[in-house]
N, C-alpha and C positions, 0 to 999 in steps of 0.2 A: 205642433211645435208651439211653445209659449211665445207670446208677443214680447219683443225686447223693447225697452224704453231707455232713453237718455234724457236726463233732466239737467238743464244748464242754468246755473245761478248767475244772474247778471247784477253786478254791484251798481251803486248810485254814484253820486258826486265823489270824486277822487278815484273811483274805478279800480281799486286794487283788490287782489284776492288775499294775499298775506304778505307780511314783511318780516324778514328774519328767518334764519335757518334752524336755530335751536328751538325745540318744541316749547320749552319752559319760558322763552322770551319772545315767542312769535306773536305778532298782532295780526289777527285774521278778520276780514270784513264779515264773512258769514261764520261767526264764532259758534262752534258746536253743531251747526246746521248740517253740513255734509255727512258727518258721522251719524247723526240722528236719522236722517233720511235713509242712508244706506242700510242701517240696522233695521229700520222698520220695513223697508222693501223686502229684505231677506225674511223677516218674521212673517210677512204677509204672503210669501211665496211668489213675489213679483221679480222678474228678471229685469233689473234696472241698474243703471250707473249714474252717478251724480258728478257733475263737473262744474267747478267754479271758473268763470271766465273773467278776463280783465279787459279794460277799455281805457281810452285816453282820459286822464284825470279831470281835465277842465275844458276839453274841446267841445264843440257844438254837437247837437244831436245827430246830424248827418255823419260826421266823422266817427262818432261812437258806434253807430249801427254797423258801419263797415268794419270797425274793430271786432265787433261781436262775430261777424261772419268769419273773419280770419281765425279767431279763437275756436269757433265751432268746427271749422274745417279740419282741425287736427284729429278729431275723433268722429265727427258725424258721417264721414264718407267710408268709415271702416265696415259698416254693415247697413242693413235696411231698417234699423230701429225707428220706432216712433219717437219724435222729438218734442220736448216740452221746455218752455222758457219761463223762468221765475225771476222777475225783476224787482229789486227793492229801490224805492224812491225814483231817481232819474232812470235807474235801470229798467223800470217798468215802461217808460217812454221809449227807451232803447229797444226793448223787446217788441213793442208794437211796431216800431220802425223797421225792425228786421224782417217781419212777415208782411208788411204793408203792401197794398197794391201799388202805391207810389214808387216803391223801390223794387217791384217784382221783376222788371226787365233786367236789372243788374244782379239780382239775387242768385247765389249758387243753387244748383238743383236740389240740394238737401233741404232747403228752406221749405220746399213743398211738403216735406214730411212732418213739419211742425203741427201738432195736434191741439196744443193748448198754450195759453199765455196767462200766467198769474202775476198780478201786480200787487205790490205791498207798499203801503204808505206813499203812493206815487202821486205827484202833482199833475193829474190829468187835465186840470184846468188852470195850472200855474199856481204860484204862491206869491203873495205880496212881499214875503221876505226877500225873494229874488229881486223884486223891484226896489226895495230899500237898498240892497247892496249894489244894484246897478246904477242907481242915481249918483251922479257925481263921481262915478268910478270907484266908489268905496270898496266894493268887492275885489275889483282888479288890483287895486293898491295893496289890499291885504294879502292877496295871493302872490303878488310880486315880492312882498316882504317875506312871506313864507318861503318862497323859492330862494331868496337871498340868504335867509337864515339857514336853510337846509344846505345850500352850497357851502357856506362858511363852516358849518358844523361837520359836514361829511367829507369835504374835499381833502385828499391826502396831503396836499401842500399847505394846509391850514397851520397856523402857529401852534406851538405846544400848549398854549393856554387853553385851547379847545379841549384837549384831552384831559387837562386838569379839571376843568369845569364839569365835564361829563362824569369824570370819576367821582367828583364831589357830590354830584346829584345821585349817583349810584349808591354812595355811602349813606346819603340821607334816606334813600329808599330802604336800605338794609336796617337802618336805625328805626325807621317807622315800623317795619315788620317785627322787629324785636319788641317794640312797645305795643304790639298787637293792634296797630291802627288798621282800619279797613283798607283793602287794596283799591287803587283808582287808576285812571288812565295815565297820570304822571308816572306812576310806578312802572307801567308797561313800557312807556316810551323811554324812560331812563334805563331800564334793563336792556332794551333793544339797542340803544345807541352807545352805551358805555363801552362795549367790547365788540365792535363790528369787525368781521373778517373783511378782507379786500373785496371778495365777491359780493358780500352784503352791501358794502359801501357803494360799489359801482352800480348795483341793482337799484338802490334807493336814489342815487343821482340820476339814473336814466328815467326813473319814475317821476321825480319831481321836476326834472328839466323842462318839460313842455309847459309847465305852469308859468314860466317867465315869458312865454311867447303867445300863448293862446288861452284866454279866459272867456271865450264865447259862450260857454255853458250858462253863465250867470244870466245873461240877457235872454237866452233861449228858454229859461224857466219862468220868466215873467208871464203873468196872465195874458198879456197881449200877444206875445210870441207863441205861447202854447195854443191859443185859439187858432192861429194860422197853421200850426202843426196839425191840429185835429182836423182842420178843413181839408188838408192835403193827405192825411194819413188814415184812410178808411180801413175798417176791419176786413180781414180776409175770410172769404167763405170757406167753411170746413175747419176753422180754428175756433176753439171755445175760449172765451175771455172771462176771467174771474178776478176778483180783487179782495184783498184783505185791507180793511180800514182800521187805522189806529187813531187814538185820541187820548190825551191826558187831561185830568181835571184842571180847570183854570188855576193858575198859581195863586197861592195864598201866603203872603209874606208876613206871617204871624211872628210874634216875638220868639217863640220857641224855635222857629225855623231860622231866624236871623242869628240866634245864638248857637246853632248847631255847627259841627265841623264842616258840613257841606254847604254852608250859607253862600259862599262865593259861587260855587257851581250852580246852586239853585237859583241864585240871582241872574246868572248868565242864561239859564233856561227860561226864566221869567221874561227877560228882555227879548229873547228870540221868539217866545210865544206871542208877546205883544206885537212884534214886527211881522209875524205871520198873519196877523189881522184877519181872523176867520170871517168877520162880518163886513169886510171891505167891499165897497161898490165896484172896485176894480175886478173883483172875482166874479165872473159871470158863469154860473153853473146851470146847465140845462135842467129841465124838469126831470125828476127821478120817477122811477116806477114805484108803485105802492109797496112792492116787496123790498126795494132798496131803502125806502124811507122807514119802513117798519124795522128793518135790521138795525138801522142807526138809532132809532128811538128806543128800542129795547136795550141797547147797550149804554147809551149816553143820556137818555131822557128826552123830554120834549124840546129842550133848548140845545139840541145836538149841533145846530148850525154855528154855535159860538165856540165849538171845541176845535182844538188843534193838537197835533202831536209835538208841538214846539217848533216844527219846521214847515209842515204842510197842513193847511186847514183840512179837517176831516171830510167835509163835504166836497172837497176837490179831489178826493181819492177814489171816488166811485167810478167804475168802468166795468160794464158787463154785469155778471152775477156777483152779488156780494156773498162770498163764501164764508167770511168770518169777520167779526168786529171785535177788536181788542182794546181794552183800557191800557194803553201803553204809550210811551214816548216814541220818537222817531227811530230809535236804535234798539229798543227793547227786543223786538221780534227777531232781530239779527243775532240775538244771544248776548247782547251787552246790557245786562240788567243787574240790579243789586241782589246778589246772593253768593257772597264769598264762601269758600275760596275758589269754587269752580267758575264763577261768573263775575265779571267786573263791569260796572256801568260806566258809560261815557257821558251820559247826561244824568243829572240829579233832578228828577221830575216829581217824585212822590207818587208814581203810578202804581206801585206795589205789584208790578208785574214780576213773576218769578217762574221757576221751572215748570209747574203744572200748566200755566198759561202758555208758556213757550211751546210745550209739547202739543197742547190743544190746537194752537194756530197751525203748526206744521203738519199735524194729522189732517187738517182740512185741505192743505195743499196736496198731500198725498191722494186724498179722496178725489179731488177735482182733476188732477193731472192724469193719473194712470187708470182711474176707474170711471171717470166721467160723471 
């Protein structure tokens, strides 16, 4: 009898799987990923199912690991399938926490069936960007404002002005589409929020609600806190650990870029890239193996230590076997890259990551998980 597999996709910061019921207006964290994996499993003749799991949006790493247990429990106990975790960004730390020896005494029995952990763009040694947002409570303040904005936008007792503003944004989106402007994240959000059902509104309020109370995750991603996490979170025997490393070329604010329609978004990416501080002394990365270093050099060149994906320094993303290195920003590999109409980028990084690179990265995930 063929071995059965279950692959769990673990999201990063914000921890959602998808928002919105209507397929044309839905915002998914793993955009196009589950469908691609499921199709390729079938084409390879592999008996596997793919599940996207959710976690607390901004809670600390301990709470998020327990969220993953609860989400996995819905399907993992249905049979004796081999289990695999694929975590993006913070989700990679969550995946390691789920199977760690530190939490083994509390873990459900099905955790013993986890055979592989793949981490993608994960801050295994922290990111200075988290330190920037943690200092002075900058990040917590921004998240509270986001929570307040969401509450005022979505709450059913909000003033009629809310509906008028959202409808105006929606008409702007339609006008932009008629003018054949490229799609962007604003379009997606405007479409999602302009005509929410009661069920969608309540779902979004439940999701964003905890942000007003718990923003512990920001501090947990600082290099200092991740060092403590690593010291307490040993790898589990019998589990294979692999990683996909992402990095975008250092920003170049040339005149042609500043005059482009994406200048503002590229400027935001450049700011985040700088604050991710790949060469910061705060970032203490242990010595790599020769194979790990070679993989980074072949993709990014001799100066790879200065690379970042805009959120996490590339050298902080190494854990276990480097199964793939992609010239990509932090969200490209999740299916959010510039290739309309099927794909819409959330970051404007100039990475030139598109569908062939997207498929190549996830083929490596397939190879590592179910075929070892």
